[in-house]
C-alpha positions as semicolon CSV with decimal commas, in nm:
position;residue;x (nm);y (nm);z (nm)
1;M;-0,568;0,389;-0,848
2;E;-0,896;0,372;-0,671
3;L;-0,804;0,062;-0,483
4;L;-0,485;0,226;-0,342
5;K;-0,690;0,535;-0,246
6;E;-0,943;0,308;-0,050
7;L;-0,663;0,114;0,117
8;C;-0,475;0,445;0,223
9;E;-0,784;0,637;0,347
10;S;-0,915;0,327;0,547
11;T;-0,805;0,315;0,924
12;G;-0,638;0,032;1,087
13;I;-0,382;0,030;1,369
14;P;-0,190;-0,263;1,497
15;G;-0,454;-0,510;1,634
16;Q;-0,746;-0,335;1,493
17;E;-0,701;-0,402;1,115
18;G;-1,045;-0,524;1,050
19;R;-1,143;-0,272;0,782
20;L;-0,831;-0,354;0,573
21;R;-0,897;-0,716;0,620
22;E;-1,233;-0,688;0,451
23;I;-1,096;-0,516;0,155
24;A;-0,812;-0,774;0,119
25;R;-1,087;-1,039;0,120
26;R;-1,300;-0,871;-0,120
27;E;-1,007;-0,847;-0,363
28;L;-0,842;-1,185;-0,324
29;A;-1,149;-1,417;-0,264
30;P;-1,232;-1,442;-0,641
31;L;-0,881;-1,590;-0,726
32;A;-0,813;-1,781;-0,403
33;D;-0,846;-2,148;-0,371
34;E;-0,877;-2,114;0,000
35;L;-0,925;-1,807;0,216
36;T;-0,856;-1,830;0,598
37;V;-0,805;-1,589;0,892
38;D;-0,561;-1,691;1,187
39;A;-0,582;-1,617;1,540
40;L;-0,382;-1,285;1,492
41;G;-0,605;-1,166;1,217
42;N;-0,391;-1,245;0,920
43;L;-0,596;-1,295;0,607
44;I;-0,426;-1,596;0,417
45;A;-0,529;-1,640;0,047
46;R;-0,405;-1,950;-0,091
47;K;-0,351;-2,012;-0,479
48;S;-0,240;-2,360;-0,583
49;A;0,034;-2,397;-0,832
50;S;-0,055;-2,434;-1,182
51;T;-0,054;-2,758;-1,346
52;R;0,297;-2,919;-1,333
53;K;0,305;-3,201;-1,595
54;G;0,572;-3,472;-1,529
55;K;0,643;-3,331;-1,171
56;S;0,655;-3,587;-0,897
57;R;0,727;-3,356;-0,611
58;P;0,479;-3,125;-0,465
59;A;0,523;-2,741;-0,547
60;K;0,707;-2,529;-0,322
61;R;0,515;-2,296;-0,080
62;L;0,569;-1,909;-0,139
63;M;0,450;-1,667;0,134
64;I;0,404;-1,315;0,032
65;A;0,350;-1,086;0,330
66;A;0,204;-0,732;0,319
67;H;0,114;-0,581;0,646
68;M;-0,221;-0,411;0,690
69;D;-0,152;-0,179;1,001
70;E;-0,060;0,180;0,998
71;I;0,111;0,370;1,286
72;G;-0,170;0,525;1,514
73;F;-0,276;0,562;1,858
74;V;-0,523;0,410;2,126
75;I;-0,703;0,640;2,375
76;S;-0,564;0,574;2,720
77;H;-0,763;0,844;2,918
78;I;-1,060;1,078;2,893
79;D;-1,061;1,354;3,139
80;D;-1,363;1,561;3,281
81;K;-1,347;1,822;3,000
82;G;-1,336;1,564;2,730
83;W;-0,963;1,585;2,629
84;L;-0,838;1,259;2,508
85;R;-0,482;1,136;2,599
86;L;-0,321;0,886;2,383
87;V;-0,072;0,590;2,374
88;P;0,124;0,543;2,043
89;L;0,134;0,225;1,833
90;G;0,422;0,240;1,601
91;G;0,706;0,490;1,556
92;H;0,589;0,849;1,576
93;N;0,811;1,168;1,533
94;P;0,637;1,437;1,750
95;R;0,746;1,695;1,497
96;N;0,525;1,537;1,247
97;M;0,230;1,520;1,496
98;V;0,149;1,904;1,537
99;A;-0,172;2,052;1,423
100;Q;-0,309;1,734;1,253
101;R;-0,668;1,616;1,190
102;V;-0,737;1,272;1,325
103;V;-1,021;1,030;1,311
104;V;-1,138;0,879;1,624
105;C;-1,315;0,547;1,572
106;G;-1,594;0,558;1,836
107;N;-1,854;0,308;1,925
108;R;-2,123;0,497;1,738
109;G;-1,917;0,597;1,428
110;D;-1,597;0,778;1,338
111;L;-1,549;1,122;1,495
112;P;-1,336;1,398;1,345
113;G;-1,082;1,546;1,590
114;L;-0,774;1,759;1,611
115;L;-0,430;1,650;1,746
116;Y;-0,215;1,915;1,922
117;P;0,038;1,940;2,217
118;G;-0,043;2,085;2,543
119;V;0,169;2,400;2,501
120;R;0,140;2,764;2,493
121;P;0,086;2,921;2,150
122;P;0,392;3,164;2,028
123;H;0,197;3,458;2,131
124;I;0,237;3,391;2,495
125;A;0,517;3,130;2,497
126;T;0,819;3,193;2,737
127;P;1,165;3,141;2,598
128;E;1,165;2,814;2,790
129;D;0,859;2,708;2,632
130;L;1,003;2,770;2,277
131;R;1,319;2,555;2,375
132;K;1,109;2,269;2,507
133;E;1,142;1,950;2,287
134;L;0,786;1,786;2,232
135;K;0,713;1,426;2,342
136;V;0,442;1,207;2,216
137;S;0,294;1,220;2,573
138;D;0,244;1,597;2,535
139;F;-0,032;1,539;2,281
140;F;-0,419;1,522;2,316
141;V;-0,716;1,514;2,084
142;D;-0,977;1,778;2,074
143;L;-1,325;1,652;1,967
144;C;-1,505;1,982;2,048
145;L;-1,785;1,800;2,196
146;P;-1,955;1,798;2,537
147;P;-1,750;1,557;2,785
148;Q;-2,068;1,363;2,842
149;R;-2,101;1,285;2,483
150;V;-1,735;1,214;2,441
151;K;-1,750;0,955;2,738
152;K;-2,046;0,784;2,572
153;E;-1,895;0,733;2,214
154;V;-1,518;0,661;2,308
155;E;-1,345;0,467;2,585
156;P;-0,992;0,359;2,646
157;G;-0,845;0,138;2,354
158;T;-1,042;0,331;2,087
159;M;-0,846;0,366;1,773
160;V;-0,718;0,692;1,659
161;V;-0,542;0,764;1,333
162;I;-0,421;1,068;1,132
163;Q;-0,683;1,188;0,879
164;R;-0,556;1,269;0,525
165;E;-0,710;1,237;0,179
166;F;-0,541;1,066;-0,099
167;G;-0,380;1,317;-0,340
168;E;-0,196;1,308;-0,677
169;I;0,119;1,499;-0,665
170;G;0,288;1,534;-1,009
171;E;0,405;1,180;-1,102
172;G;0,324;1,046;-0,750
173;V;0,050;0,977;-0,521
174;S;0,036;1,089;-0,144
175;C;-0,152;1,000;0,154
176;K;-0,127;0,871;0,511
177;A;-0,060;0,506;0,561
178;M;0,103;0,456;0,225
179;D;0,315;0,237;0,461
180;N;0,198;-0,011;0,402
181;R;-0,119;0,003;0,199
182;V;0,081;0,060;-0,113
183;A;0,234;-0,286;-0,042
184;M;-0,108;-0,448;-0,008
185;Y;-0,202;-0,284;-0,337
186;V;0,118;-0,444;-0,503
187;M;0,041;-0,783;-0,359
188;I;-0,337;-0,780;-0,475
189;R;-0,253;-0,657;-0,816
190;A;0,022;-0,896;-0,879
191;M;-0,181;-1,192;-0,757
192;Q;-0,460;-1,076;-1,009
193;A;-0,204;-1,015;-1,291
194;A;-0,017;-1,361;-1,270
195;K;-0,087;-1,586;-1,565
196;S;0,053;-1,893;-1,388
197;F;0,168;-1,987;-1,043
198;G;0,503;-2,173;-1,004
199;F;0,440;-2,207;-0,628
200;D;0,161;-2,294;-0,404
201;T;0,119;-1,926;-0,337
202;Y;-0,005;-1,773;-0,006
203;A;-0,078;-1,399;-0,016
204;V;-0,093;-1,306;0,358
205;A;-0,230;-0,956;0,465
206;T;-0,043;-0,950;0,795
207;T;-0,115;-0,777;1,134
208;Q;0,080;-0,596;1,392
209;E;0,396;-0,532;1,192
210;E;0,443;-0,190;1,338
211;V;0,481;-0,319;1,689
212;G;0,710;-0,613;1,628
213;L;0,640;-0,813;1,308
214;R;0,395;-1,021;1,502
215;G;0,138;-1,118;1,243
216;A;0,408;-1,232;0,999
217;A;0,562;-1,467;1,263
218;T;0,237;-1,654;1,340
219;G;0,129;-1,640;0,966
220;A;0,465;-1,806;0,869
221;A;0,440;-2,068;1,143
222;G;0,095;-2,164;0,988
223;V;0,198;-2,157;0,634
224;A;0,541;-2,315;0,668
225;P;0,681;-2,144;0,359
226;D;0,972;-2,262;0,151
227;V;1,031;-1,907;0,037
228;G;0,917;-1,570;0,180
229;I;0,870;-1,230;0,017
230;A;0,797;-0,924;0,234
231;L;0,640;-0,624;0,062
232;D;0,688;-0,293;0,215
233;T;0,779;0,061;0,171
234;T;1,137;0,192;0,218
235;L;1,306;0,519;0,261
236;A;1,358;0,745;-0,040
237;V;1,563;1,032;0,119
238;D;1,645;1,184;-0,219
239;I;1,562;1,528;-0,085
240;P;1,752;1,862;-0,011
241;G;1,951;1,852;0,312
242;V;2,050;1,479;0,295
243;P;2,361;1,367;0,126
244;D;2,346;1,123;-0,166
245;H;2,505;0,841;0,022
246;E;2,229;0,842;0,286
247;K;1,933;0,845;0,022
248;V;1,869;0,467;0,051
249;T;1,654;0,484;-0,251
250;A;1,516;0,747;-0,498
251;L;1,172;0,809;-0,623
252;G;1,127;0,714;-0,985
253;E;1,420;0,481;-1,024
254;G;1,214;0,172;-0,985
255;A;1,118;-0,105;-0,743
256;A;1,374;-0,164;-0,479
257;I;1,535;-0,508;-0,432
258;K;1,657;-0,514;-0,072
259;I;2,000;-0,660;0,010
260;L;1,956;-0,620;0,383
261;D;1,797;-0,401;0,673
262;S;1,827;-0,447;1,049
263;S;1,573;-0,730;1,069
264;S;1,684;-0,949;0,781
265;I;1,962;-1,011;0,533
266;S;1,798;-1,130;0,190
267;H;1,897;-1,461;0,059
268;P;2,149;-1,412;-0,223
269;G;1,978;-1,653;-0,455
270;L;1,649;-1,462;-0,420
271;V;1,839;-1,129;-0,485
272;A;2,006;-1,278;-0,796
273;C;1,673;-1,416;-0,932
274;F;1,482;-1,084;-0,873
275;R;1,775;-0,893;-1,054
276;A;1,765;-1,144;-1,329
277;L;1,390;-1,134;-1,376
278;A;1,391;-0,751;-1,368
279;K;1,671;-0,747;-1,649
280;K;1,472;-1,020;-1,854
281;R;1,134;-0,831;-1,841
282;K;1,305;-0,479;-1,858
283;I;1,161;-0,369;-1,533
284;K;1,322;-0,064;-1,371
285;H;1,472;-0,146;-1,033
286;Q;1,728;-0,036;-0,774
287;M;1,920;-0,196;-0,507
288;E;1,842;-0,123;-0,153
289;I;2,038;-0,130;0,180
290;L;1,851;0,000;0,474
291;P;2,056;0,082;0,782
292;R;1,769;0,094;1,026
293;G;1,423;-0,053;1,006
294;G;1,281;-0,394;0,913
295;T;1,006;-0,573;0,741
296;D;0,795;-0,897;0,784
297;A;1,093;-1,078;0,626
298;G;1,267;-1,073;0,958
299;A;0,999;-1,282;1,116
300;M;0,932;-1,512;0,835
301;Q;1,299;-1,618;0,798
302;R;1,300;-1,729;1,171
303;V;1,024;-1,990;1,153
304;H;1,089;-2,371;1,182
305;A;1,435;-2,453;1,053
306;G;1,462;-2,126;0,861
307;V;1,325;-1,972;0,542
308;P;1,493;-1,796;0,251
309;V;1,346;-1,450;0,237
310;I;1,378;-1,113;0,057
311;T;1,205;-0,782;0,063
312;L;1,070;-0,609;-0,233
313;S;1,024;-0,238;-0,152
314;I;0,843;0,058;-0,291
315;P;1,052;0,379;-0,249
316;T;0,868;0,629;-0,034
317;R;0,937;0,989;0,068
318;Y;0,832;1,121;0,412
319;I;0,763;0,784;0,583
320;H;0,581;0,780;0,901
321;T;0,415;1,126;0,819
322;S;0,065;1,211;0,692
323;I;0,197;1,281;0,341
324;E;0,389;0,972;0,244
325;L;0,470;1,002;-0,122
326;V;0,543;0,717;-0,384
327;H;0,600;0,737;-0,755
328;R;0,340;0,570;-0,987
329;Q;0,617;0,409;-1,194
330;D;0,779;0,249;-0,903
331;V;0,455;0,103;-0,772
332;Q;0,389;-0,049;-1,121
333;A;0,749;-0,171;-1,141
334;A;0,688;-0,348;-0,802
335;V;0,353;-0,524;-0,930
336;D;0,557;-0,631;-1,237
337;L;0,844;-0,765;-1,059
338;L;0,646;-0,945;-0,806
339;T;0,424;-1,108;-1,086
340;A;0,739;-1,212;-1,255
341;F;0,852;-1,417;-0,948
342;I;0,508;-1,562;-0,890
343;E;0,529;-1,695;-1,242
344;E;0,894;-1,800;-1,264
345;G;1,059;-1,757;-0,931
346;A;1,028;-2,131;-0,841
347;R;1,341;-2,196;-1,055
348;A;1,556;-1,990;-0,823
349;D;1,875;-2,122;-0,683
350;L;1,844;-2,120;-0,324
351;Q;2,157;-2,330;-0,221
352;L;2,402;-2,143;0,004
353;I;2,667;-2,415;-0,035
């Protein structure tokens, strides 16, 4: 899984996804009939439908969206001692931010740093200190460099991301930014694996999902799809301390076919098609309802007169932390199911009445 490792370890926050875009370009260019980048930085790889003998109508357009950006920070202030203050991009829980290594993408190269809150250590903390609830604004980055050098190499707006190496954990793999680099991986591998294309297929590596599904909105406006599939991680809260009815999905139980989340309701015809394809090809899968959170499907379904959409999810433990964990078999199941839809999904019944 060298490609997944490369994707996860690369840095790219909302609005600064260039490094990921180049990886996607490298992987998709050999199979694409056309490769473009729009004004928001979405990479759009078009693959024309396979030869359609006896068909008078043009092929339908399928847009597959996998966002490139990860949650992170930008530098908002550098004080006279060289401490870096931050503004978050995406949803951070301060409990997951304490004592982390970070990468500061300076103008002369990447710099290693440490992320820590401005609080007294336990040895000298007061009872009031220990009761304090941390906020993102309490945190700073320590580069352990002279202030003069810090101010030469970084500036407001510089990207900062958590640093974590890709690791194999039992039957799974773990890293920062598995959300959503594992979905990029699934999209690339399915496009490479498909033996035929039932749609004019647009594989879109989207931008700025973590701050409001922005890239998917402009991407869909340009592509004008007839069908949209978002690829994303979803919660696998199958861990101690959480009741079964709140787990959403479970690791190792297959790709997740989403019924709904707080940004979109999947088209019932697409849900039925994905379930039928999974059964036909003996692909392990599970059904997903996510009470909170959304995907690029929420943006795609709202363009023009509306688009039937669905999300295919990869169950993930510890989302929005530096140790996001997926199961290898679930990842492969998602690749297989997306490949099946690329090849056969054009026959799906998308009538609502």
